Every structure is written in structure tokens, then in C-alpha cells.
C-alpha beads as a LAMMPS data file, in Angstrom:
LAMMPS data file: protein, C-alpha beads

462 atoms
461 bonds

1 atom types
1 bond types

-500.0 500.0 xlo xhi
-500.0 500.0 ylo yhi
-500.0 500.0 zlo zhi

Masses

1 110.0

Atoms # bond

1 1 1 -0.131 0.036 -0.137
2 1 1 1.120 3.685 -0.922
3 1 1 2.654 5.007 2.289
4 1 1 0.515 7.994 3.802
5 1 1 1.992 11.446 5.408
6 1 1 -0.341 13.257 7.551
7 1 1 2.136 15.052 9.615
8 1 1 5.848 15.039 11.056
9 1 1 4.963 12.752 13.491
10 1 1 4.590 10.061 10.691
11 1 1 8.163 10.592 9.578
12 1 1 9.971 7.832 11.710
13 1 1 7.333 5.177 10.514
14 1 1 7.687 6.061 7.022
15 1 1 11.006 7.153 6.313
16 1 1 13.161 4.548 8.563
17 1 1 16.783 5.144 6.824
18 1 1 19.812 6.293 8.872
19 1 1 20.231 9.082 6.302
20 1 1 16.926 10.195 6.698
21 1 1 17.416 10.376 10.589
22 1 1 20.404 12.500 9.825
23 1 1 18.371 14.685 7.743
24 1 1 15.808 15.021 10.435
25 1 1 18.843 15.769 12.832
26 1 1 20.036 18.580 10.602
27 1 1 16.759 20.286 10.882
28 1 1 16.438 19.727 14.383
29 1 1 19.760 21.220 14.835
30 1 1 18.968 24.425 12.792
31 1 1 15.824 25.044 14.921
32 1 1 18.044 24.592 18.052
33 1 1 20.619 26.841 16.765
34 1 1 18.189 29.568 15.790
35 1 1 16.973 29.210 19.449
36 1 1 20.375 29.505 21.065
37 1 1 21.514 32.531 18.835
38 1 1 18.077 34.640 18.803
39 1 1 18.125 37.856 20.935
40 1 1 16.971 35.563 24.217
41 1 1 19.010 32.321 23.949
42 1 1 17.386 29.309 25.311
43 1 1 18.528 25.977 26.403
44 1 1 18.394 23.042 24.177
45 1 1 14.661 21.906 23.774
46 1 1 13.747 18.246 24.059
47 1 1 12.906 16.748 20.628
48 1 1 9.147 16.158 22.184
49 1 1 9.134 20.102 22.647
50 1 1 10.582 21.377 19.243
51 1 1 8.220 22.599 16.712
52 1 1 9.152 23.180 13.563
53 1 1 8.364 26.253 11.425
54 1 1 6.677 26.146 8.005
55 1 1 10.249 26.951 6.507
56 1 1 11.977 24.160 8.179
57 1 1 9.333 21.871 7.498
58 1 1 9.805 22.607 3.802
59 1 1 13.304 22.116 4.330
60 1 1 12.885 18.803 5.888
61 1 1 10.719 17.416 3.155
62 1 1 13.203 18.468 0.700
63 1 1 15.970 16.785 2.521
64 1 1 13.664 13.683 2.976
65 1 1 12.596 13.527 -0.637
66 1 1 16.104 14.094 -1.981
67 1 1 17.632 11.314 0.070
68 1 1 14.650 8.713 -0.696
69 1 1 15.430 9.473 -4.524
70 1 1 18.972 8.764 -3.920
71 1 1 17.919 5.440 -2.068
72 1 1 16.007 4.538 -5.096
73 1 1 12.796 4.812 -3.413
74 1 1 10.862 7.336 -5.407
75 1 1 7.378 6.264 -4.077
76 1 1 8.204 7.308 -0.481
77 1 1 10.067 10.607 -2.260
78 1 1 6.814 10.965 -4.192
79 1 1 4.825 11.255 -0.396
80 1 1 7.326 13.824 0.839
81 1 1 6.992 16.167 -2.184
82 1 1 3.458 16.073 -1.966
83 1 1 3.272 17.116 1.515
84 1 1 5.759 19.926 0.551
85 1 1 3.673 21.143 -2.139
86 1 1 0.606 21.048 0.029
87 1 1 2.401 23.677 2.286
88 1 1 3.834 25.441 -0.707
89 1 1 3.103 24.961 -4.519
90 1 1 6.661 25.677 -6.221
91 1 1 7.866 25.223 -9.493
92 1 1 10.791 23.059 -8.167
93 1 1 8.470 20.845 -6.118
94 1 1 6.434 20.013 -9.044
95 1 1 9.489 19.480 -10.970
96 1 1 10.976 17.258 -8.405
97 1 1 7.828 15.331 -7.939
98 1 1 7.583 14.788 -11.732
99 1 1 10.893 13.239 -11.743
100 1 1 9.550 10.802 -9.107
101 1 1 6.875 9.814 -11.359
102 1 1 9.331 9.607 -14.262
103 1 1 11.682 7.297 -12.653
104 1 1 8.659 4.949 -11.760
105 1 1 7.521 4.885 -15.393
106 1 1 4.338 6.923 -14.597
107 1 1 4.790 9.428 -17.489
108 1 1 1.307 10.380 -17.720
109 1 1 1.347 11.878 -14.147
110 1 1 5.213 13.038 -14.719
111 1 1 3.891 15.282 -17.779
112 1 1 1.062 16.680 -15.558
113 1 1 3.755 17.968 -12.794
114 1 1 6.370 18.927 -15.451
115 1 1 3.341 21.218 -16.931
116 1 1 2.451 22.695 -13.626
117 1 1 6.126 23.708 -13.361
118 1 1 6.502 25.231 -16.591
119 1 1 3.317 27.226 -15.952
120 1 1 5.357 29.008 -13.205
121 1 1 8.745 29.203 -15.181
122 1 1 10.223 27.976 -18.223
123 1 1 13.252 25.571 -17.409
124 1 1 15.271 23.886 -20.169
125 1 1 15.893 20.717 -17.882
126 1 1 11.973 20.558 -17.383
127 1 1 11.331 21.009 -20.984
128 1 1 13.900 18.488 -21.830
129 1 1 12.306 15.859 -19.242
130 1 1 8.813 16.720 -20.398
131 1 1 10.034 15.715 -23.976
132 1 1 11.355 12.410 -22.852
133 1 1 8.218 11.518 -20.895
134 1 1 5.985 12.507 -23.993
135 1 1 8.376 10.643 -26.156
136 1 1 7.697 7.516 -23.824
137 1 1 4.103 7.780 -24.456
138 1 1 4.652 7.810 -28.282
139 1 1 3.827 11.592 -28.576
140 1 1 6.884 12.495 -30.705
141 1 1 5.453 15.655 -32.105
142 1 1 4.831 16.938 -28.733
143 1 1 8.177 15.950 -27.722
144 1 1 9.825 17.783 -30.221
145 1 1 7.730 20.763 -29.536
146 1 1 9.037 20.734 -25.844
147 1 1 12.712 20.012 -27.090
148 1 1 12.394 22.986 -29.201
149 1 1 11.732 25.134 -26.519
150 1 1 14.381 23.664 -24.481
151 1 1 17.045 24.242 -26.981
152 1 1 15.895 27.800 -27.771
153 1 1 16.625 28.480 -24.180
154 1 1 19.759 26.317 -23.819
155 1 1 21.281 25.433 -27.266
156 1 1 24.410 23.835 -25.595
157 1 1 22.214 20.797 -24.573
158 1 1 24.497 18.368 -26.599
159 1 1 22.452 15.300 -26.504
160 1 1 18.915 16.642 -27.158
161 1 1 19.785 17.637 -30.752
162 1 1 20.547 13.980 -31.582
163 1 1 17.508 12.965 -29.813
164 1 1 15.431 15.308 -31.628
165 1 1 16.924 14.401 -34.938
166 1 1 16.125 10.947 -34.657
167 1 1 12.566 11.557 -33.208
168 1 1 11.821 13.875 -36.414
169 1 1 13.300 11.085 -38.717
170 1 1 10.632 8.585 -37.213
171 1 1 8.055 11.319 -38.156
172 1 1 9.501 11.370 -41.727
173 1 1 10.315 15.220 -40.848
174 1 1 13.485 14.824 -43.023
175 1 1 14.314 18.178 -43.311
176 1 1 14.031 19.357 -39.589
177 1 1 16.036 16.050 -38.720
178 1 1 18.901 17.221 -40.670
179 1 1 18.984 20.462 -39.098
180 1 1 18.960 18.890 -35.576
181 1 1 21.723 16.498 -36.770
182 1 1 23.833 19.389 -38.286
183 1 1 23.337 21.366 -34.929
184 1 1 24.571 18.476 -33.065
185 1 1 27.753 18.507 -35.207
186 1 1 28.544 21.934 -34.817
187 1 1 28.299 21.558 -31.141
188 1 1 31.259 18.896 -31.300
189 1 1 33.639 21.421 -29.514
190 1 1 31.418 21.464 -26.445
191 1 1 31.360 17.708 -25.869
192 1 1 33.400 16.333 -23.152
193 1 1 37.079 15.326 -24.044
194 1 1 38.705 14.674 -20.626
195 1 1 40.638 11.803 -21.924
196 1 1 41.243 9.843 -25.376
197 1 1 38.431 7.461 -24.789
198 1 1 36.034 10.439 -24.255
199 1 1 37.524 12.307 -27.520
200 1 1 37.010 9.011 -29.759
201 1 1 33.332 8.492 -28.252
202 1 1 32.632 11.990 -29.494
203 1 1 34.607 11.579 -32.823
204 1 1 32.543 8.412 -33.240
205 1 1 29.195 10.100 -32.330
206 1 1 29.733 12.801 -35.053
207 1 1 30.722 10.259 -37.836
208 1 1 27.219 8.645 -36.959
209 1 1 25.391 11.558 -37.221
210 1 1 27.275 12.838 -40.341
211 1 1 26.101 9.262 -41.707
212 1 1 22.444 10.241 -40.975
213 1 1 22.734 13.598 -42.788
214 1 1 24.068 11.782 -45.984
215 1 1 21.306 9.224 -45.745
216 1 1 18.763 12.054 -45.481
217 1 1 20.278 14.318 -48.095
218 1 1 20.319 11.793 -50.961
219 1 1 17.764 12.106 -53.691
220 1 1 19.286 10.827 -56.583
221 1 1 22.389 8.066 -56.989
222 1 1 24.000 6.945 -60.164
223 1 1 25.876 3.990 -60.382
224 1 1 28.231 2.892 -63.273
225 1 1 30.207 -0.538 -63.453
226 1 1 32.248 -2.079 -66.286
227 1 1 33.387 -5.654 -66.095
228 1 1 36.309 -7.262 -68.186
229 1 1 36.179 -11.209 -67.610
230 1 1 37.846 -14.513 -69.046
231 1 1 35.458 -17.041 -67.671
232 1 1 32.698 -18.467 -69.591
233 1 1 30.326 -17.971 -66.835
234 1 1 30.028 -14.262 -68.103
235 1 1 28.551 -15.396 -71.787
236 1 1 24.640 -16.446 -71.831
237 1 1 22.930 -17.485 -74.908
238 1 1 19.567 -17.650 -72.793
239 1 1 16.832 -15.267 -74.012
240 1 1 17.204 -12.120 -72.564
241 1 1 20.862 -12.547 -71.831
242 1 1 21.481 -11.564 -67.893
243 1 1 17.726 -10.376 -67.799
244 1 1 18.878 -7.117 -66.405
245 1 1 20.261 -8.766 -63.358
246 1 1 23.514 -7.850 -61.770
247 1 1 26.415 -10.651 -62.240
248 1 1 30.209 -10.205 -62.027
249 1 1 30.295 -10.218 -65.886
250 1 1 27.750 -7.595 -66.359
251 1 1 28.486 -3.785 -67.207
252 1 1 25.717 -0.939 -66.972
253 1 1 24.454 2.053 -65.217
254 1 1 21.796 2.578 -62.684
255 1 1 20.055 5.487 -61.627
256 1 1 17.635 5.599 -58.358
257 1 1 15.637 8.436 -57.608
258 1 1 14.029 9.032 -53.969
259 1 1 11.095 10.918 -54.408
260 1 1 10.394 13.620 -51.365
261 1 1 7.982 12.905 -48.617
262 1 1 7.069 9.434 -49.688
263 1 1 10.612 8.409 -50.342
264 1 1 12.547 7.919 -47.002
265 1 1 10.272 7.446 -44.333
266 1 1 12.358 6.347 -41.001
267 1 1 14.768 4.136 -42.696
268 1 1 12.406 2.860 -45.015
269 1 1 13.005 3.661 -48.702
270 1 1 11.172 3.961 -51.523
271 1 1 12.773 4.490 -54.923
272 1 1 12.309 4.805 -58.849
273 1 1 14.883 3.035 -60.546
274 1 1 16.011 2.747 -64.210
275 1 1 19.136 0.598 -65.627
276 1 1 21.024 -0.382 -68.735
277 1 1 22.939 -3.418 -68.614
278 1 1 25.148 -5.223 -71.269
279 1 1 28.270 -7.534 -71.105
280 1 1 31.576 -7.002 -72.956
281 1 1 33.071 -9.285 -75.251
282 1 1 34.883 -12.176 -73.511
283 1 1 38.669 -11.408 -72.986
284 1 1 37.953 -8.224 -74.693
285 1 1 36.825 -4.230 -73.822
286 1 1 34.722 -4.307 -76.801
287 1 1 30.883 -3.702 -76.112
288 1 1 28.383 -6.440 -77.251
289 1 1 25.450 -4.853 -78.540
290 1 1 23.298 -7.934 -78.602
291 1 1 23.262 -8.001 -74.892
292 1 1 22.132 -4.379 -74.078
293 1 1 19.104 -4.726 -71.821
294 1 1 16.889 -1.831 -70.468
295 1 1 14.523 -1.651 -67.087
296 1 1 12.617 0.603 -65.374
297 1 1 10.708 -0.074 -61.939
298 1 1 10.024 0.377 -58.371
299 1 1 11.864 -0.759 -55.331
300 1 1 10.919 -0.527 -51.817
301 1 1 12.673 -1.425 -48.470
302 1 1 10.042 -2.053 -45.840
303 1 1 12.137 -2.605 -42.815
304 1 1 13.930 -0.041 -40.701
305 1 1 16.774 -2.309 -39.570
306 1 1 17.054 -5.044 -42.261
307 1 1 18.569 -4.345 -45.575
308 1 1 15.782 -6.198 -47.474
309 1 1 14.186 -4.720 -50.494
310 1 1 11.401 -5.687 -52.958
311 1 1 11.075 -4.575 -56.519
312 1 1 9.035 -4.871 -59.493
313 1 1 10.291 -3.909 -63.033
314 1 1 9.719 -3.889 -66.824
315 1 1 12.683 -5.307 -68.776
316 1 1 13.075 -3.328 -72.065
317 1 1 14.399 -5.215 -75.138
318 1 1 17.122 -3.351 -76.624
319 1 1 19.738 -5.977 -78.006
320 1 1 19.197 -9.116 -79.893
321 1 1 19.531 -10.988 -76.922
322 1 1 17.608 -8.952 -74.571
323 1 1 13.847 -9.531 -73.857
324 1 1 10.901 -7.570 -73.085
325 1 1 9.108 -9.270 -69.912
326 1 1 8.154 -8.364 -66.273
327 1 1 10.513 -8.937 -63.547
328 1 1 9.627 -9.351 -59.390
329 1 1 12.894 -9.087 -57.230
330 1 1 13.338 -9.720 -53.630
331 1 1 17.167 -8.773 -52.677
332 1 1 18.818 -8.621 -49.406
333 1 1 22.190 -8.041 -47.971
334 1 1 24.060 -8.306 -44.684
335 1 1 27.462 -6.598 -43.976
336 1 1 29.904 -6.252 -41.348
337 1 1 32.835 -3.761 -41.658
338 1 1 31.441 -2.719 -45.130
339 1 1 32.027 0.990 -44.502
340 1 1 34.790 3.167 -43.379
341 1 1 35.748 3.132 -39.874
342 1 1 37.711 6.492 -39.032
343 1 1 38.940 5.220 -35.796
344 1 1 40.655 1.921 -36.797
345 1 1 43.388 1.167 -39.416
346 1 1 42.198 -2.440 -39.989
347 1 1 38.892 -4.470 -39.436
348 1 1 37.105 -7.500 -40.275
349 1 1 34.892 -7.689 -43.610
350 1 1 31.931 -9.979 -44.177
351 1 1 29.328 -9.497 -46.746
352 1 1 26.381 -11.564 -47.735
353 1 1 24.034 -11.158 -50.721
354 1 1 20.870 -13.121 -51.594
355 1 1 18.561 -12.488 -54.589
356 1 1 15.442 -13.840 -55.841
357 1 1 13.861 -13.183 -59.187
358 1 1 10.554 -13.959 -60.980
359 1 1 10.243 -13.587 -64.618
360 1 1 6.417 -13.530 -65.349
361 1 1 6.196 -13.830 -69.203
362 1 1 7.554 -16.224 -71.693
363 1 1 10.130 -17.986 -71.030
364 1 1 8.918 -17.522 -67.228
365 1 1 11.174 -18.736 -65.074
366 1 1 13.096 -18.275 -61.492
367 1 1 16.672 -17.047 -60.650
368 1 1 18.414 -17.495 -57.578
369 1 1 21.531 -15.632 -56.936
370 1 1 24.000 -15.138 -54.147
371 1 1 27.480 -14.324 -52.882
372 1 1 29.501 -14.348 -50.162
373 1 1 32.918 -12.609 -49.051
374 1 1 35.105 -12.827 -46.179
375 1 1 38.130 -10.861 -45.628
376 1 1 40.076 -8.121 -44.003
377 1 1 40.218 -4.289 -44.842
378 1 1 43.085 -2.262 -44.242
379 1 1 42.930 1.720 -44.328
380 1 1 45.661 2.978 -46.870
381 1 1 44.689 6.540 -46.625
382 1 1 42.239 8.698 -44.870
383 1 1 39.341 7.596 -47.415
384 1 1 40.855 4.743 -48.796
385 1 1 40.486 0.879 -48.226
386 1 1 42.474 -2.520 -49.540
387 1 1 40.235 -5.515 -48.663
388 1 1 41.789 -8.857 -49.535
389 1 1 39.137 -11.530 -49.474
390 1 1 37.510 -15.064 -50.345
391 1 1 34.536 -15.241 -52.647
392 1 1 32.292 -17.523 -53.365
393 1 1 28.861 -17.356 -55.310
394 1 1 26.333 -19.225 -57.145
395 1 1 23.448 -18.548 -59.814
396 1 1 20.686 -21.092 -60.091
397 1 1 18.151 -21.037 -63.009
398 1 1 14.734 -22.842 -62.704
399 1 1 13.941 -24.388 -65.250
400 1 1 17.610 -24.637 -66.356
401 1 1 17.066 -24.982 -70.319
402 1 1 20.312 -23.855 -71.232
403 1 1 22.280 -25.401 -68.351
404 1 1 23.638 -22.033 -66.755
405 1 1 23.409 -22.788 -63.207
406 1 1 26.802 -22.702 -61.782
407 1 1 28.785 -22.040 -58.471
408 1 1 32.116 -20.379 -58.226
409 1 1 34.651 -19.800 -55.509
410 1 1 37.751 -17.766 -55.144
411 1 1 39.808 -15.216 -54.062
412 1 1 39.681 -11.307 -54.596
413 1 1 41.076 -7.700 -53.901
414 1 1 39.195 -4.841 -53.633
415 1 1 40.485 -1.038 -53.693
416 1 1 37.698 1.296 -52.741
417 1 1 38.506 5.311 -52.691
418 1 1 35.721 7.412 -51.044
419 1 1 35.063 11.060 -51.934
420 1 1 32.465 13.830 -52.134
421 1 1 32.273 14.602 -48.545
422 1 1 31.373 17.872 -46.516
423 1 1 31.464 19.079 -42.812
424 1 1 27.894 17.346 -42.255
425 1 1 28.060 14.306 -44.649
426 1 1 30.320 11.338 -44.964
427 1 1 31.786 10.653 -48.373
428 1 1 28.765 10.204 -50.793
429 1 1 30.806 8.772 -53.631
430 1 1 33.435 6.108 -54.097
431 1 1 35.327 4.584 -56.643
432 1 1 36.094 0.646 -56.373
433 1 1 38.416 -1.469 -58.470
434 1 1 37.823 -5.151 -57.846
435 1 1 39.923 -8.153 -59.430
436 1 1 38.806 -11.583 -58.535
437 1 1 39.891 -14.907 -59.845
438 1 1 37.448 -17.824 -59.598
439 1 1 36.978 -21.650 -60.271
440 1 1 33.751 -22.557 -61.059
441 1 1 31.269 -25.095 -62.781
442 1 1 28.303 -25.249 -64.671
443 1 1 27.104 -28.141 -62.645
444 1 1 23.823 -29.123 -64.730
445 1 1 26.253 -30.284 -67.677
446 1 1 27.615 -33.293 -67.923
447 1 1 30.713 -32.048 -70.016
448 1 1 32.344 -28.790 -70.802
449 1 1 31.466 -27.616 -66.962
450 1 1 34.507 -25.653 -66.125
451 1 1 34.099 -21.779 -66.005
452 1 1 37.275 -20.755 -63.982
453 1 1 38.400 -17.214 -65.024
454 1 1 39.323 -13.627 -64.109
455 1 1 36.973 -10.698 -63.479
456 1 1 37.994 -7.116 -63.288
457 1 1 35.529 -4.706 -62.249
458 1 1 35.388 -1.240 -61.857
459 1 1 32.548 0.744 -60.016
460 1 1 31.628 4.251 -59.532
461 1 1 29.000 5.787 -57.538
462 1 1 28.040 9.120 -57.358

Bonds

1 1 1 2
2 1 2 3
3 1 3 4
4 1 4 5
5 1 5 6
6 1 6 7
7 1 7 8
8 1 8 9
9 1 9 10
10 1 10 11
11 1 11 12
12 1 12 13
13 1 13 14
14 1 14 15
15 1 15 16
16 1 16 17
17 1 17 18
18 1 18 19
19 1 19 20
20 1 20 21
21 1 21 22
22 1 22 23
23 1 23 24
24 1 24 25
25 1 25 26
26 1 26 27
27 1 27 28
28 1 28 29
29 1 29 30
30 1 30 31
31 1 31 32
32 1 32 33
33 1 33 34
34 1 34 35
35 1 35 36
36 1 36 37
37 1 37 38
38 1 38 39
39 1 39 40
40 1 40 41
41 1 41 42
42 1 42 43
43 1 43 44
44 1 44 45
45 1 45 46
46 1 46 47
47 1 47 48
48 1 48 49
49 1 49 50
50 1 50 51
51 1 51 52
52 1 52 53
53 1 53 54
54 1 54 55
55 1 55 56
56 1 56 57
57 1 57 58
58 1 58 59
59 1 59 60
60 1 60 61
61 1 61 62
62 1 62 63
63 1 63 64
64 1 64 65
65 1 65 66
66 1 66 67
67 1 67 68
68 1 68 69
69 1 69 70
70 1 70 71
71 1 71 72
72 1 72 73
73 1 73 74
74 1 74 75
75 1 75 76
76 1 76 77
77 1 77 78
78 1 78 79
79 1 79 80
80 1 80 81
81 1 81 82
82 1 82 83
83 1 83 84
84 1 84 85
85 1 85 86
86 1 86 87
87 1 87 88
88 1 88 89
89 1 89 90
90 1 90 91
91 1 91 92
92 1 92 93
93 1 93 94
94 1 94 95
95 1 95 96
96 1 96 97
97 1 97 98
98 1 98 99
99 1 99 100
100 1 100 101
101 1 101 102
102 1 102 103
103 1 103 104
104 1 104 105
105 1 105 106
106 1 106 107
107 1 107 108
108 1 108 109
109 1 109 110
110 1 110 111
111 1 111 112
112 1 112 113
113 1 113 114
114 1 114 115
115 1 115 116
116 1 116 117
117 1 117 118
118 1 118 119
119 1 119 120
120 1 120 121
121 1 121 122
122 1 122 123
123 1 123 124
124 1 124 125
125 1 125 126
126 1 126 127
127 1 127 128
128 1 128 129
129 1 129 130
130 1 130 131
131 1 131 132
132 1 132 133
133 1 133 134
134 1 134 135
135 1 135 136
136 1 136 137
137 1 137 138
138 1 138 139
139 1 139 140
140 1 140 141
141 1 141 142
142 1 142 143
143 1 143 144
144 1 144 145
145 1 145 146
146 1 146 147
147 1 147 148
148 1 148 149
149 1 149 150
150 1 150 151
151 1 151 152
152 1 152 153
153 1 153 154
154 1 154 155
155 1 155 156
156 1 156 157
157 1 157 158
158 1 158 159
159 1 159 160
160 1 160 161
161 1 161 162
162 1 162 163
163 1 163 164
164 1 164 165
165 1 165 166
166 1 166 167
167 1 167 168
168 1 168 169
169 1 169 170
170 1 170 171
171 1 171 172
172 1 172 173
173 1 173 174
174 1 174 175
175 1 175 176
176 1 176 177
177 1 177 178
178 1 178 179
179 1 179 180
180 1 180 181
181 1 181 182
182 1 182 183
183 1 183 184
184 1 184 185
185 1 185 186
186 1 186 187
187 1 187 188
188 1 188 189
189 1 189 190
190 1 190 191
191 1 191 192
192 1 192 193
193 1 193 194
194 1 194 195
195 1 195 196
196 1 196 197
197 1 197 198
198 1 198 199
199 1 199 200
200 1 200 201
201 1 201 202
202 1 202 203
203 1 203 204
204 1 204 205
205 1 205 206
206 1 206 207
207 1 207 208
208 1 208 209
209 1 209 210
210 1 210 211
211 1 211 212
212 1 212 213
213 1 213 214
214 1 214 215
215 1 215 216
216 1 216 217
217 1 217 218
218 1 218 219
219 1 219 220
220 1 220 221
221 1 221 222
222 1 222 223
223 1 223 224
224 1 224 225
225 1 225 226
226 1 226 227
227 1 227 228
228 1 228 229
229 1 229 230
230 1 230 231
231 1 231 232
232 1 232 233
233 1 233 234
234 1 234 235
235 1 235 236
236 1 236 237
237 1 237 238
238 1 238 239
239 1 239 240
240 1 240 241
241 1 241 242
242 1 242 243
243 1 243 244
244 1 244 245
245 1 245 246
246 1 246 247
247 1 247 248
248 1 248 249
249 1 249 250
250 1 250 251
251 1 251 252
252 1 252 253
253 1 253 254
254 1 254 255
255 1 255 256
256 1 256 257
257 1 257 258
258 1 258 259
259 1 259 260
260 1 260 261
261 1 261 262
262 1 262 263
263 1 263 264
264 1 264 265
265 1 265 266
266 1 266 267
267 1 267 268
268 1 268 269
269 1 269 270
270 1 270 271
271 1 271 272
272 1 272 273
273 1 273 274
274 1 274 275
275 1 275 276
276 1 276 277
277 1 277 278
278 1 278 279
279 1 279 280
280 1 280 281
281 1 281 282
282 1 282 283
283 1 283 284
284 1 284 285
285 1 285 286
286 1 286 287
287 1 287 288
288 1 288 289
289 1 289 290
290 1 290 291
291 1 291 292
292 1 292 293
293 1 293 294
294 1 294 295
295 1 295 296
296 1 296 297
297 1 297 298
298 1 298 299
299 1 299 300
300 1 300 301
301 1 301 302
302 1 302 303
303 1 303 304
304 1 304 305
305 1 305 306
306 1 306 307
307 1 307 308
308 1 308 309
309 1 309 310
310 1 310 311
311 1 311 312
312 1 312 313
313 1 313 314
314 1 314 315
315 1 315 316
316 1 316 317
317 1 317 318
318 1 318 319
319 1 319 320
320 1 320 321
321 1 321 322
322 1 322 323
323 1 323 324
324 1 324 325
325 1 325 326
326 1 326 327
327 1 327 328
328 1 328 329
329 1 329 330
330 1 330 331
331 1 331 332
332 1 332 333
333 1 333 334
334 1 334 335
335 1 335 336
336 1 336 337
337 1 337 338
338 1 338 339
339 1 339 340
340 1 340 341
341 1 341 342
342 1 342 343
343 1 343 344
344 1 344 345
345 1 345 346
346 1 346 347
347 1 347 348
348 1 348 349
349 1 349 350
350 1 350 351
351 1 351 352
352 1 352 353
353 1 353 354
354 1 354 355
355 1 355 356
356 1 356 357
357 1 357 358
358 1 358 359
359 1 359 360
360 1 360 361
361 1 361 362
362 1 362 363
363 1 363 364
364 1 364 365
365 1 365 366
366 1 366 367
367 1 367 368
368 1 368 369
369 1 369 370
370 1 370 371
371 1 371 372
372 1 372 373
373 1 373 374
374 1 374 375
375 1 375 376
376 1 376 377
377 1 377 378
378 1 378 379
379 1 379 380
380 1 380 381
381 1 381 382
382 1 382 383
383 1 383 384
384 1 384 385
385 1 385 386
386 1 386 387
387 1 387 388
388 1 388 389
389 1 389 390
390 1 390 391
391 1 391 392
392 1 392 393
393 1 393 394
394 1 394 395
395 1 395 396
396 1 396 397
397 1 397 398
398 1 398 399
399 1 399 400
400 1 400 401
401 1 401 402
402 1 402 403
403 1 403 404
404 1 404 405
405 1 405 406
406 1 406 407
407 1 407 408
408 1 408 409
409 1 409 410
410 1 410 411
411 1 411 412
412 1 412 413
413 1 413 414
414 1 414 415
415 1 415 416
416 1 416 417
417 1 417 418
418 1 418 419
419 1 419 420
420 1 420 421
421 1 421 422
422 1 422 423
423 1 423 424
424 1 424 425
425 1 425 426
426 1 426 427
427 1 427 428
428 1 428 429
429 1 429 430
430 1 430 431
431 1 431 432
432 1 432 433
433 1 433 434
434 1 434 435
435 1 435 436
436 1 436 437
437 1 437 438
438 1 438 439
439 1 439 440
440 1 440 441
441 1 441 442
442 1 442 443
443 1 443 444
444 1 444 445
445 1 445 446
446 1 446 447
447 1 447 448
448 1 448 449
449 1 449 450
450 1 450 451
451 1 451 452
452 1 452 453
453 1 453 454
454 1 454 455
455 1 455 456
456 1 456 457
457 1 457 458
458 1 458 459
459 1 459 460
460 1 460 461
461 1 461 462
């Protein structure tokens, strides 16, 4: 049952803790000192005869509530604070009572008390705490309103800019989120840096915020790739050639546009894509016009934390071996150490890519494609890495009328240089040169299975 507090006579029963006894002793000592140093000093009174003034009662309640909060007993602190407010309603009293409710997860009551405190005086800490209570209730818009007021009063509140940015991202207020993150980045000199560990954590925080701004700021991306190969796995006499699907032997260019409002919503991404793919002649840099394949479509990433996308595309026949068809796609990837780590000189690199495609029109078929890489990245310059790795991939057609299903495994080396960065963004663009040698088999054939060979790919993303 919740304790009740009707008078100071109940204090020993409710607040039975040594620290609180000391607090009471302090208040009693103050009363005694006043009596002994007044115009007519009197002997020290007994505990029973001491009558505390209103101010001393308020001081006692304040000490009791403070000590109880330090002892992690917020329910009892709440009782003392309510008694204090009954004597004298103050902004600080409402604020402390709100904190007692907040520590118990009773955010609805905490919001009421913070609003009472703020009606008496505006305080940036109370506004910030009010925002966190509202956020816990799922009221992000109201939380941002409170945080905006807090930041207007005290712009140096470092963590609040960051939390406001993430709240705005959830609401898909991307322009506002960018401004919050940029303000947090501007505040970098104010972050504590008493030792190297703190300085490193600050740099990592700023790097993460720059990554968020980069993501929010991108509306159009262009990717071009060109591949020289010696393996017969790069050739296809199947209708539609590669079908517009990225393979190690494919060259091409792709544009992806993220529309405003509906494009990026809390890390869920909707894009319009257009692509042109082709292959080079085997062991040559000559363009094979028969392989040219166009495609336009839509792509959607519905999950916030998983990099899984679904797409629908219309394939457009350009070359003789291309096709007109409808294509449904599901793509997913997982990576560790894929990006640039500003604080380390080398790190683990792991990468997994899986894809399933359904061609709807004649010839209707499925394609399953996957690749895994495992290696180690070395930072050879501020924005440049060198990554030796092992690689394995498989491509499975169903039905496989042309016997093109295969598996491959080998070794590779990637050099990646990142560029096009600003104070507020990490590098938006990169140039990668990828060399891989793989041994493979067209496993549905009884003869002429070997497809060993070299792949040299250059990728430019802008």
C-alpha cells in the first residue's frame, strides 16, 4: 500500500533510514541553533518540545525527498514531495515530483507535474524531461515541441539535438532531422574530451550523425560498373541474356531516385529505378550490342533495420539477346565492416548478398543468386581501403533449359576510394576497383563444365 504522510509525527514510521534520520537531525539542529542564537538564547529543547516552523518543514521535506530518491525509493519520495507542495506549491516542487513519477515509468503523471512547473517558470531541463516523457508515450510531435523550446533556451544541450533528430526521422520530417543533426555536429567542440576515450567516443558520435545527414540528403544516386572477364560464366545464350540482373560479368549504369515525402520514411526507402545493362565481349573491352538490356521499375525497402528490398521492373528489349518481360525481385544483404571506420586502421570485412527473381512472361522462370565474401580491410589512406577476401557465389536458374546454373569460389582484392564529403556528410561517392579469380562449374552439364576465370570490375557511384 502507498505510504501516507499526514504530519511530521509519521516521519519515523515512513522514512526509516539512517540517512533520513540524519536529515531530520540537521533540521532539528537548525531549530536549536536559531533558538540559542536569538535575542533571548534558551537551553536546547527536547525533541518532543521542538515545533518546526513552516520553512523548516519545507526544508525537512526537501531533504527527505532528495535522500529517498538517492536511495531509489521514489514512491516514498513522492509522498514527501506531495506534503511539501501542500504547504507551498513551487515550480521546483512540481519538477521534483515529476521526476519521481518519471523514475517509476508513470509518464502520464510526470507530464502533468512538469506542465505545472513550467506554468510557473520556463526551465530547459524540465522542458527536456517533459519531452522524454512524451516520447515514452509515443507523442513524438509534442516531444519535439518541448525540445524546441528547451533548445531555444539552452542551445548547448548536446544530446538533445541528436535525440530530436532521431524523433524527427521517425516522423519522416527529414528536413528538420537534418537541421537537428547539423546543430549536434556544430556542437562537437562542446562535447567532453577529458581523455582519449571520451574524445574517441565524440568522434564516433559525430561520424554517425554525418552518416545520418548523408542518408537524409540523398535524392538521386548514379552507379556505373564495367567488367572485363575471361570466364565463360560471363556469357549467356539464354533469351534475355542476363535479364538485367547484376552478375560479376555484367556492365551497366543504374539511376535511383528517392522522391520527396514518400521516399525515405524512418529508414524505409521507396525508389524509382532505371537501368541499362550489357556485357563486354569475352577477354575484350569491346561492347556486345546483342546483350543490351533496359529496365525501369520500383523498389521498396519496408524494414527499418534489415536491408531487404522488393522490386517490380519492366524489362525493355534493346539488343538481340535482350527481352521484353515483367520481373519481380527480392533482394537482401548483410555486412560487417562494409563502411569506413574512422577510428581503426584495419577491421573485419564480411558480406552476404541474396536475391530471388521471377520472370512473369514467356519464358517464365526463376533465378536465385547469392554471393558471400570474407576478408580483412586495411585503411591505406584517410578515405581509401584495400580489402583482400575470399569469395563464393552461386547462380541457379529454374528451369535451367540452357544449363547455365553454376557455382564459383576464389580469391579477390578490392581497392575503394571514397570522396565527395562535407562538414556534415560522410563521403557520398566512391570508386572501387575489384579483381577476383574464381574457379567454377556449370553443374547441370555433363561435359564442358569448367568456367574458371578472372573478373576485373570498376564501379563508380555518385
